[in-house]
N, C-alpha and C positions, 0 to 999 in steps of 0.2 A: 506785682508781676502781671504782665498782660495775659489775656486769654491765650494768645498764640504761644507764649512761653510756657504756660501751664500745659497746653496740649503737647508741646514738645517734650517736656519733662515726663509726663505720664506715658507717652508712647515709647520713649527711650527706655523707661523702666520696664514696661510690660512686654515689649517686643524686641528689644536689643537690635534695632535696625542697623544695617550696614550703610543705609542711606535714608534720610528723612528730610522732606521739604514740606514746609507748611507756609501757605500763602493766604493772607487775609484778602478775600475777594468781596468783602462787604460793600466796597465802593461801587461794585457792579449791580447792586440791588437797591431797592426802594427802602433804604434805611438812612437814619441820620448820619451826618459826617462823623468820621472817626469811630464808627461802630466796629465791633468785633463779633459778628454774628454768622458770617458765611466764610468757610475756609476750603481751600483746595489742599488735600493732603496726599503726598506721594510717599509710600512706605515700602522699603525694600528690606525683607527680613527672611532669615532661615526659618523662622517660626511659621512661615506660610507654606513651607514645603509639604506637599501632599494634600493641601487643603484647597477646596473650591473657593470661588470668590465670595460666596455668601458667608462661609465660615471665617474667611479673612476679615471681611467687613464686621462680622460679629465680634471678632477679637479687638478690633479698633474701637467699636462702640462700647464694649465692656470697659476698656481702659479709660475712656473719657465720658463715662455715663453721667457724672455730675455736671460737666459742662453742657452736655446735650439736654439735660433737665433744666438748665439755667440759661446762660447767655448765648450759647451756640444754637443757631436755627438750622443750619445745613452744613454738611460736610460732603465735598466732592472727593470720593476716595479712589485712589489708584494704588493697588497693592500687588507687589511682585516678589518673587523669589530672586536671589542674586542672579541665577541663570537666566530667568525671564528678562530681568532688567538689562543684562548684558546683550541678550538677543534683540532687545528693543533699541539697542544702542543708547541706553540711558535716556530715553525720551518717553514722556507720558503725554496723553492727549491734553489739549487745552480745554478749559471749561467753556461750555456753551454760553451764549448770551442769555441773560435773564429774560424770560418771557412773561413773568408774573407781574402783577400790578401791586399797588399798595392799597391799604385799607382806605385811603383817601379817594381812590378811584370811584367814579359813579357807577351805579349798576348793581352793586351788591354781589357780583360774582355769580349770579344764577344763570343757568342755561335754559333756553326755551326750546 
């Protein structure tokens, strides 16, 4: 099972989403080819009703804690109630371009 499939299975079980989209965006980052480390996740669920974004994200993190401790480096989360999703015309923002470097970059990442 791929990491994306595992994420899907766990989120479906935990949140019973009415819509779930998981995109592997690892290719947009400084990782080896075919990596499964960076994902964009759009979740639409009644479980988010009355919850603020932080609580929604915590629900997602709890469901996929094992993957976050292992192969997954980053999740770009977009969490909505069905009503919010409808009001947005079923559109979530695109992920921004990666601005980070790789460990192979010179300079060590310190700021003077």
